[in-house]
N, C-alpha and C positions, 0 to 999 in steps of 0.2 A: 167077540167079533161084532160085526156091524148089525147082525140080527138082534143080538142081545142088547146092544147099545140103543137101537131103535125102540125095542120093547120097553126098556128101562126109562128112556126119555118120555115116551108116551104115557107110561104109568105115572111118572113124576109130574108131568104136565096136568094130568087129570086130578091129582091130589092137591096141587097148589097152582091155580091158574095165574097167579101174579108173580111167581118166582122167576128169577133170571135163569134160564135154562141154557146150558152149554153142553154140546155133545160132540165127540170126536169120531169121525168115520174114516175108513180107508177108501170108500167108494162114494162118488158124488151122488149116485142114484139114491142111496140111503139118506143122505143129507137132504136131498130134494123132497123125498117122501115125508121126512119129519117136518120140514118147513111148510109143506102143503097142508098138513094137519095141525101144525102148531106154528103159525107165522112169527111169533115172538121168539122162537128158539134161535139160538146162535149156534151155527154148526161150523166145525173145523174139519178140514180135509187134509189128509196126508200130503205134505209138500216135499217129500224127500226127493222125488224125481226132479222137480223144478229147482230145488236147492242144488242138486248135483250139476244140472245144466248151467245155472247161474255161476257156480264156482268154477266150472270149466271155462266159461266165457269171460268172467271177471274174477281173476285170481284174488283170493283174500276176502271175497264177499261173504263166504261162510262164517268168517270170524265176526264180521259186522252183524250178521243176523243172529248169531249165537249170543253176542253181547247184548243186543237189544231185547232178546227174549229171556235173558237170565234174570232170576229174581234175587240173586245174591250179591248184587253190587254193580258198579259201572253205570253206564247210561242205560236207561230203560224206556220202554214205550208206555205211555200213560194216556188217559183220556179225562176230559172234564167238560161239563155242560156250561155253555155261556149263560150267565145269570139272566133272569127275566127282565131286569131293569137295565141291561147293557144296551148301548146304542149300536146301530148297525155300523160295521166297520169293514174295510177292504182286507182281504186275506193278506196281501203284501204288507200292509201297515201293521197288522197283528203279528205277522211273522217277525218283522223287525223289532217290534216292541217286546215280544216275549224273549227274543234273543238278547236284546240290550239290557232289559230289566231283570230277567230271571235265568239267563243262560239256558233257555229252552228252545228247541227247534220245532216249529209247527210243521207237521208232515201231511195232515189231512183234516178235512172237516166233513161232517155228515149231518143229515137232517135229524137223526134220532140215535138212541143207544143201540139199536139193532143194525146200525150201519147203513140205513136207507139213504140213498142219494150220496153215497161216499164219493168224495172228491180228493184223491191223493194229489199232493202238489198242485193244488188249485191255481188257477190264473191269478195274478197279482191283484186284478181288479174285481175278483169274485166277491160277492157280499157274504159276510158272516153275520148272522142275526141272533137275537136272543133265542135260547132254546137249542141252538145248534150244538153239536158235540165236536170238540176239538181233540185231535190225536197229536201227541207231541213226544219228543225225546228230551229227557232231562235226568239229572242225577237223583231227583226225588220228585214225588207227586206235588204239584202246585195246588195251593188253596185258592179257589176262585175269588174269595174275598180279598186276597192279597194282590190280585191283578188289578192294575189301574186301567179299567176298561175305557175311561174317558181319554187317556193318553193314546190309546190305540186308534181312536177315531180322530 
């Protein structure tokens, strides 16, 4: 339950202060409590109600979500950090380049791996800079070294 998850997450965070910590909660209040004490923790909240509403409003959307979250094939959701030596680029240019060269669809950009400053479907002229984290949909994880960052700019 959420009490046990909170206790285990706090214990794990005290043992390894650098570990990437992910915890799943049913209630937002427990997630908020963990991030208040451990800001680097990534918390996940049950989205079952939201998913049912989305499926009712947009039939078939549950299949899209299921496919994107599957780890056994199909198209998946991945992330990658923009390399330190990459030039600043516009979100729209990067979206087009990733689609054309890697058949990947850019869906969001964030300031850091904790999702700070997350901008899903950012404006086309939004700047993406070195160190930002990209979230994209693709059949496989992209290697940042294989991305032609100059072509995006």
